[in-house]
N, CA, C and O atoms as CSV, one atom per row, in Angstrom:
chain,resi,resn,atom,element,x,y,z
A,1,MET,N,N,14.729,-49.789,-116.482
A,1,MET,CA,C,15.370,-51.000,-116.090
A,1,MET,C,C,16.499,-50.713,-115.092
A,1,MET,O,O,16.841,-51.578,-114.284
A,2,GLU,N,N,17.064,-49.541,-115.139
A,2,GLU,CA,C,18.115,-49.211,-114.186
A,2,GLU,C,C,17.544,-49.257,-112.769
A,2,GLU,O,O,16.398,-48.873,-112.533
A,3,ASN,N,N,18.348,-49.724,-111.851
A,3,ASN,CA,C,17.989,-49.838,-110.439
A,3,ASN,C,C,16.944,-50.917,-110.165
A,3,ASN,O,O,16.259,-50.877,-109.143
A,4,HIS,N,N,16.823,-51.865,-111.064
A,4,HIS,CA,C,15.966,-53.029,-110.863
A,4,HIS,C,C,16.800,-54.273,-111.132
A,4,HIS,O,O,17.735,-54.240,-111.932
A,5,THR,N,N,16.466,-55.352,-110.474
A,5,THR,CA,C,17.212,-56.582,-110.728
A,5,THR,C,C,16.856,-57.115,-112.117
A,5,THR,O,O,15.752,-56.897,-112.616
A,6,ALA,N,N,17.805,-57.810,-112.722
A,6,ALA,CA,C,17.553,-58.394,-114.033
A,6,ALA,C,C,16.370,-59.348,-113.973
A,6,ALA,O,O,15.536,-59.360,-114.878
A,7,SER,N,N,16.290,-60.148,-112.914
A,7,SER,CA,C,15.199,-61.120,-112.837
A,7,SER,C,C,13.837,-60.443,-112.739
A,7,SER,O,O,12.853,-60.963,-113.265
A,8,SER,N,N,13.766,-59.294,-112.075
A,8,SER,CA,C,12.471,-58.618,-111.973
A,8,SER,C,C,12.052,-58.016,-113.309
A,8,SER,O,O,10.860,-57.934,-113.605
A,9,VAL,N,N,13.012,-57.598,-114.109
A,9,VAL,CA,C,12.683,-57.033,-115.423
A,9,VAL,C,C,12.385,-58.138,-116.426
A,9,VAL,O,O,11.381,-58.078,-117.136
A,10,LEU,N,N,13.243,-59.139,-116.490
A,10,LEU,CA,C,13.098,-60.179,-117.502
A,10,LEU,C,C,11.927,-61.116,-117.239
A,10,LEU,O,O,11.545,-61.888,-118.118
A,11,ALA,N,N,11.360,-61.058,-116.054
A,11,ALA,CA,C,10.175,-61.853,-115.747
A,11,ALA,C,C,8.903,-61.012,-115.837
A,11,ALA,O,O,7.806,-61.531,-115.633
A,12,SER,N,N,9.035,-59.740,-116.136
A,12,SER,CA,C,7.893,-58.833,-116.116
A,12,SER,C,C,7.178,-58.764,-117.463
A,12,SER,O,O,7.813,-58.632,-118.509
A,13,SER,N,N,5.877,-58.854,-117.424
A,13,SER,CA,C,5.084,-58.687,-118.644
A,13,SER,C,C,5.057,-57.224,-119.084
A,13,SER,O,O,4.608,-56.918,-120.189
A,14,GLN,N,N,5.533,-56.320,-118.228
A,14,GLN,CA,C,5.581,-54.899,-118.553
A,14,GLN,C,C,6.872,-54.505,-119.268
A,14,GLN,O,O,7.098,-53.324,-119.532
A,15,ALA,N,N,7.716,-55.481,-119.580
A,15,ALA,CA,C,8.986,-55.198,-120.248
A,15,ALA,C,C,9.161,-56.077,-121.484
A,15,ALA,O,O,10.157,-56.792,-121.590
A,16,PRO,N,N,8.210,-56.037,-122.421
A,16,PRO,CA,C,8.314,-56.939,-123.581
A,16,PRO,C,C,9.536,-56.657,-124.457
A,16,PRO,O,O,10.127,-57.591,-124.998
A,17,PHE,N,N,9.922,-55.399,-124.606
A,17,PHE,CA,C,11.091,-55.081,-125.435
A,17,PHE,C,C,12.361,-55.650,-124.818
A,17,PHE,O,O,13.164,-56.275,-125.512
A,18,GLU,N,N,12.550,-55.438,-123.508
A,18,GLU,CA,C,13.728,-55.940,-122.822
A,18,GLU,C,C,13.774,-57.458,-122.842
A,18,GLU,O,O,14.842,-58.046,-123.014
A,19,ARG,N,N,12.631,-58.094,-122.668
A,19,ARG,CA,C,12.576,-59.556,-122.713
A,19,ARG,C,C,12.938,-60.061,-124.094
A,19,ARG,O,O,13.642,-61.062,-124.226
A,20,SER,N,N,12.467,-59.382,-125.117
A,20,SER,CA,C,12.784,-59.761,-126.493
A,20,SER,C,C,14.279,-59.612,-126.779
A,20,SER,O,O,14.891,-60.488,-127.390
A,21,LEU,N,N,14.861,-58.492,-126.331
A,21,LEU,CA,C,16.301,-58.291,-126.523
A,21,LEU,C,C,17.099,-59.392,-125.830
A,21,LEU,O,O,18.039,-59.935,-126.410
A,22,ALA,N,N,16.735,-59.718,-124.612
A,22,ALA,CA,C,17.465,-60.746,-123.868
A,22,ALA,C,C,17.343,-62.101,-124.554
A,22,ALA,O,O,18.305,-62.866,-124.600
A,23,ALA,N,N,16.159,-62.396,-125.086
A,23,ALA,CA,C,15.957,-63.671,-125.766
A,23,ALA,C,C,16.764,-63.750,-127.064
A,23,ALA,O,O,17.311,-64.802,-127.395
A,24,GLN,N,N,16.837,-62.633,-127.799
A,24,GLN,CA,C,17.533,-62.617,-129.087
A,24,GLN,C,C,19.036,-62.423,-128.958
A,24,GLN,O,O,19.805,-62.969,-129.750
A,25,CYS,N,N,19.456,-61.648,-127.965
A,25,CYS,CA,C,20.863,-61.238,-127.890
A,25,CYS,C,C,21.593,-61.733,-126.653
A,25,CYS,O,O,22.823,-61.737,-126.625
A,26,GLY,N,N,20.869,-62.145,-125.645
A,26,GLY,CA,C,21.497,-62.550,-124.391
A,26,GLY,C,C,21.530,-61.401,-123.408
A,26,GLY,O,O,21.110,-60.287,-123.719
A,27,SER,N,N,22.027,-61.678,-122.236
A,27,SER,CA,C,22.128,-60.641,-121.216
A,27,SER,C,C,23.386,-60.878,-120.381
A,27,SER,O,O,23.893,-61.996,-120.299
A,28,ALA,N,N,23.866,-59.826,-119.777
A,28,ALA,CA,C,25.062,-59.900,-118.942
A,28,ALA,C,C,24.642,-60.252,-117.517
A,28,ALA,O,O,24.541,-59.384,-116.650
A,29,ASP,N,N,24.406,-61.516,-117.300
A,29,ASP,CA,C,23.878,-61.973,-116.019
A,29,ASP,C,C,24.814,-61.731,-114.838
A,29,ASP,O,O,24.355,-61.608,-113.702
A,30,HIS,N,N,26.100,-61.662,-115.090
A,30,HIS,CA,C,27.049,-61.542,-113.989
A,30,HIS,C,C,27.781,-60.207,-113.981
A,30,HIS,O,O,28.838,-60.087,-113.361
A,31,TYR,N,N,27.235,-59.205,-114.659
A,31,TYR,CA,C,27.859,-57.885,-114.645
A,31,TYR,C,C,27.687,-57.271,-113.257
A,31,TYR,O,O,26.606,-57.327,-112.671
A,32,ARG,N,N,28.745,-56.698,-112.752
A,32,ARG,CA,C,28.696,-56.029,-111.459
A,32,ARG,C,C,29.184,-54.603,-111.625
A,32,ARG,O,O,30.081,-54.334,-112.424
A,33,ALA,N,N,28.607,-53.716,-110.889
A,33,ALA,CA,C,28.997,-52.312,-110.949
A,33,ALA,C,C,30.463,-52.159,-110.572
A,33,ALA,O,O,30.987,-52.883,-109.725
A,34,VAL,N,N,31.105,-51.206,-111.218
A,34,VAL,CA,C,32.502,-50.924,-110.894
A,34,VAL,C,C,32.609,-49.761,-109.925
A,34,VAL,O,O,33.687,-49.485,-109.400
A,35,GLY,N,N,31.512,-49.088,-109.688
A,35,GLY,CA,C,31.535,-47.973,-108.758
A,35,GLY,C,C,30.231,-47.219,-108.758
A,35,GLY,O,O,29.227,-47.652,-109.325
A,36,SER,N,N,30.275,-46.093,-108.114
A,36,SER,CA,C,29.122,-45.218,-108.036
A,36,SER,C,C,29.660,-43.809,-108.184
A,36,SER,O,O,30.696,-43.501,-107.596
A,37,PRO,N,N,29.030,-42.967,-108.915
A,37,PRO,CA,C,27.709,-42.977,-109.527
A,37,PRO,C,C,27.658,-43.778,-110.832
A,37,PRO,O,O,28.527,-44.611,-111.086
A,38,SER,N,N,26.648,-43.525,-111.651
A,38,SER,CA,C,26.360,-44.339,-112.820
A,38,SER,C,C,27.346,-44.201,-113.970
A,38,SER,O,O,27.691,-45.205,-114.592
A,39,LEU,N,N,27.809,-43.006,-114.272
A,39,LEU,CA,C,28.614,-42.797,-115.478
A,39,LEU,C,C,29.834,-43.707,-115.559
A,39,LEU,O,O,30.074,-44.277,-116.623
A,40,PRO,N,N,30.616,-43.875,-114.496
A,40,PRO,CA,C,31.749,-44.809,-114.612
A,40,PRO,C,C,31.321,-46.226,-114.982
A,40,PRO,O,O,32.045,-46.925,-115.690
A,41,ASN,N,N,30.161,-46.653,-114.513
A,41,ASN,CA,C,29.648,-47.978,-114.869
A,41,ASN,C,C,29.300,-48.062,-116.347
A,41,ASN,O,O,29.621,-49.050,-117.007
A,42,TYR,N,N,28.649,-47.035,-116.866
A,42,TYR,CA,C,28.302,-47.032,-118.291
A,42,TYR,C,C,29.559,-47.048,-119.153
A,42,TYR,O,O,29.639,-47.788,-120.134
A,43,LEU,N,N,30.535,-46.231,-118.784
A,43,LEU,CA,C,31.783,-46.202,-119.543
A,43,LEU,C,C,32.468,-47.559,-119.512
A,43,LEU,O,O,32.937,-48.040,-120.544
A,44,ALA,N,N,32.530,-48.175,-118.351
A,44,ALA,CA,C,33.165,-49.486,-118.236
A,44,ALA,C,C,32.433,-50.532,-119.066
A,44,ALA,O,O,33.063,-51.404,-119.663
A,45,ALA,N,N,31.119,-50.451,-119.105
A,45,ALA,CA,C,30.340,-51.433,-119.854
A,45,ALA,C,C,30.574,-51.334,-121.356
A,45,ALA,O,O,30.566,-52.357,-122.041
A,46,VAL,N,N,30.780,-50.137,-121.884
A,46,VAL,CA,C,30.927,-49.992,-123.342
A,46,VAL,C,C,32.362,-49.816,-123.813
A,46,VAL,O,O,32.642,-49.998,-124.998
A,47,THR,N,N,33.291,-49.461,-122.901
A,47,THR,CA,C,34.672,-49.263,-123.334
A,47,THR,C,C,35.661,-50.185,-122.628
A,47,THR,O,O,36.794,-50.345,-123.082
A,48,GLY,N,N,35.239,-50.788,-121.526
A,48,GLY,CA,C,36.136,-51.654,-120.779
A,48,GLY,C,C,36.950,-50.933,-119.723
A,48,GLY,O,O,37.791,-51.549,-119.068
A,49,ALA,N,N,36.717,-49.634,-119.543
A,49,ALA,CA,C,37.456,-48.857,-118.536
A,49,ALA,C,C,36.610,-47.670,-118.082
A,49,ALA,O,O,35.701,-47.239,-118.792
A,50,THR,N,N,36.912,-47.151,-116.910
A,50,THR,CA,C,36.184,-45.983,-116.410
A,50,THR,C,C,36.824,-44.674,-116.864
A,50,THR,O,O,36.225,-43.610,-116.706
A,51,HIS,N,N,38.030,-44.738,-117.426
A,51,HIS,CA,C,38.747,-43.563,-117.928
A,51,HIS,C,C,38.971,-42.511,-116.842
A,51,HIS,O,O,39.084,-41.322,-117.137
A,52,GLY,N,N,39.034,-42.950,-115.598
A,52,GLY,CA,C,39.282,-42.026,-114.495
A,52,GLY,C,C,38.098,-41.169,-114.110
A,52,GLY,O,O,38.232,-40.252,-113.300
A,53,VAL,N,N,36.937,-41.456,-114.680
A,53,VAL,CA,C,35.733,-40.679,-114.373
A,53,VAL,C,C,35.161,-41.150,-113.035
A,53,VAL,O,O,35.023,-42.350,-112.796
A,54,HIS,N,N,34.834,-40.199,-112.174
A,54,HIS,CA,C,34.302,-40.523,-110.856
A,54,HIS,C,C,33.019,-39.756,-110.547
A,54,HIS,O,O,32.606,-39.681,-109.390
A,55,ASP,N,N,32.381,-39.183,-111.583
A,55,ASP,CA,C,31.147,-38.419,-111.369
A,55,ASP,C,C,30.187,-38.666,-112.520
A,55,ASP,O,O,30.485,-39.450,-113.420
A,56,ASP,N,N,29.048,-38.008,-112.498
A,56,ASP,CA,C,28.051,-38.132,-113.549
A,56,ASP,C,C,28.039,-36.901,-114.449
A,56,ASP,O,O,26.977,-36.480,-114.908
A,57,GLY,N,N,29.203,-36.326,-114.704
A,57,GLY,CA,C,29.293,-35.148,-115.560
A,57,GLY,C,C,28.827,-35.432,-116.975
A,57,GLY,O,O,28.651,-36.587,-117.363
A,58,SER,N,N,28.630,-34.382,-117.735
A,58,SER,CA,C,28.134,-34.495,-119.106
A,58,SER,C,C,29.202,-35.101,-120.022
A,58,SER,O,O,30.382,-35.111,-119.670
A,59,PRO,N,N,28.801,-35.603,-121.188
A,59,PRO,CA,C,29.783,-36.106,-122.146
A,59,PRO,C,C,30.835,-35.053,-122.510
A,59,PRO,O,O,31.998,-35.389,-122.731
A,60,ALA,N,N,30.433,-33.796,-122.571
A,60,ALA,CA,C,31.397,-32.739,-122.885
A,60,ALA,C,C,32.461,-32.606,-121.794
A,60,ALA,O,O,33.598,-32.228,-122.075
A,61,ALA,N,N,32.095,-32.914,-120.568
A,61,ALA,CA,C,33.040,-32.832,-119.461
A,61,ALA,C,C,34.000,-34.016,-119.440
A,61,ALA,O,O,35.055,-33.953,-118.809
A,62,HIS,N,N,33.635,-35.092,-120.129
A,62,HIS,CA,C,34.436,-36.317,-120.125
A,62,HIS,C,C,34.569,-36.879,-121.538
A,62,HIS,O,O,34.014,-37.940,-121.825
A,63,PRO,N,N,35.286,-36.201,-122.420
A,63,PRO,CA,C,35.451,-36.764,-123.769
A,63,PRO,C,C,36.288,-38.045,-123.696
A,63,PRO,O,O,37.398,-38.046,-123.164
A,64,VAL,N,N,35.750,-39.101,-124.224
A,64,VAL,CA,C,36.433,-40.394,-124.212
A,64,VAL,C,C,36.783,-40.744,-125.651
A,64,VAL,O,O,35.913,-40.797,-126.520
A,65,VAL,N,N,38.051,-40.979,-125.887
A,65,VAL,CA,C,38.530,-41.304,-127.223
A,65,VAL,C,C,39.021,-42.743,-127.219
A,65,VAL,O,O,39.741,-43.158,-126.311
A,66,GLY,N,N,38.636,-43.490,-128.218
A,66,GLY,CA,C,39.116,-44.861,-128.329
A,66,GLY,C,C,38.005,-45.815,-128.703
A,66,GLY,O,O,36.852,-45.424,-128.882
A,67,ASP,N,N,38.377,-47.065,-128.817
A,67,ASP,CA,C,37.416,-48.088,-129.209
A,67,ASP,C,C,36.340,-48.267,-128.151
A,67,ASP,O,O,36.579,-48.098,-126.955
A,68,ASN,N,N,35.149,-48.613,-128.624
A,68,ASN,CA,C,34.046,-48.930,-127.734
A,68,ASN,C,C,33.050,-49.793,-128.480
A,68,ASN,O,O,33.184,-49.985,-129.689
A,69,LEU,N,N,32.063,-50.312,-127.789
A,69,LEU,CA,C,31.085,-51.200,-128.419
A,69,LEU,C,C,30.297,-50.525,-129.532
A,69,LEU,O,O,29.941,-51.172,-130.517
A,70,PHE,N,N,30.022,-49.236,-129.390
A,70,PHE,CA,C,29.241,-48.553,-130.406
A,70,PHE,C,C,29.999,-48.490,-131.721
A,70,PHE,O,O,29.415,-48.682,-132.787
A,71,ILE,N,N,31.280,-48.226,-131.652
A,71,ILE,CA,C,32.103,-48.214,-132.866
A,71,ILE,C,C,32.187,-49.626,-133.448
A,71,ILE,O,O,32.083,-49.808,-134.661
A,72,ALA,N,N,32.374,-50.614,-132.586
A,72,ALA,CA,C,32.478,-51.996,-133.058
A,72,ALA,C,C,31.204,-52.444,-133.767
A,72,ALA,O,O,31.274,-53.072,-134.823
A,73,PHE,N,N,30.045,-52.130,-133.200
A,73,PHE,CA,C,28.787,-52.523,-133.813
A,73,PHE,C,C,28.482,-51.718,-135.060
A,73,PHE,O,O,27.671,-52.131,-135.890
A,74,ASN,N,N,29.114,-50.596,-135.191
A,74,ASN,CA,C,28.908,-49.741,-136.351
A,74,ASN,C,C,29.914,-50.090,-137.456
A,74,ASN,O,O,30.077,-49.322,-138.403
A,75,GLY,N,N,30.566,-51.201,-137.346
A,75,GLY,CA,C,31.511,-51.639,-138.357
A,75,GLY,C,C,32.795,-50.822,-138.360
A,75,GLY,O,O,33.478,-50.747,-139.382
A,76,GLY,N,N,33.128,-50.216,-137.238
A,76,GLY,CA,C,34.349,-49.452,-137.139
A,76,GLY,C,C,34.225,-48.023,-137.574
A,76,GLY,O,O,35.187,-47.260,-137.475
A,77,ALA,N,N,33.043,-47.630,-138.062
A,77,ALA,CA,C,32.840,-46.261,-138.535
A,77,ALA,C,C,32.485,-45.338,-137.383
A,77,ALA,O,O,31.598,-45.649,-136.588
A,78,VAL,N,N,33.157,-44.225,-137.287
A,78,VAL,CA,C,32.840,-43.239,-136.277
A,78,VAL,C,C,31.875,-42.240,-136.888
A,78,VAL,O,O,32.109,-41.757,-137.996
A,79,GLY,N,N,30.804,-41.924,-136.195
A,79,GLY,CA,C,29.857,-40.932,-136.698
A,79,GLY,C,C,28.513,-41.517,-137.089
A,79,GLY,O,O,27.562,-40.760,-137.283
A,80,GLY,N,N,28.397,-42.809,-137.211
A,80,GLY,CA,C,27.091,-43.421,-137.409
A,80,GLY,C,C,26.721,-43.816,-138.818
A,80,GLY,O,O,25.777,-44.587,-138.991
A,81,ASP,N,N,27.414,-43.329,-139.841
A,81,ASP,CA,C,27.016,-43.696,-141.201
A,81,ASP,C,C,28.064,-44.440,-141.929
A,81,ASP,O,O,27.866,-44.813,-143.085
């Protein structure tokens, strides 16, 4: 789905999972990239900030500490269980 328009994915019969997610959960129709390359965009989408990251380095190269969507959806528990 990356590097494709939302309309091309959500109208495609080849993307049933993505269409189902959008129907059940909604989609960020007006999200705009905050920069290039990809990693700062991903960080901004889940944490609300780029944390000064300007490259696509590994998670080990960019440890990010703090609240994010994954923690919120996990009921505040860090670690997954």
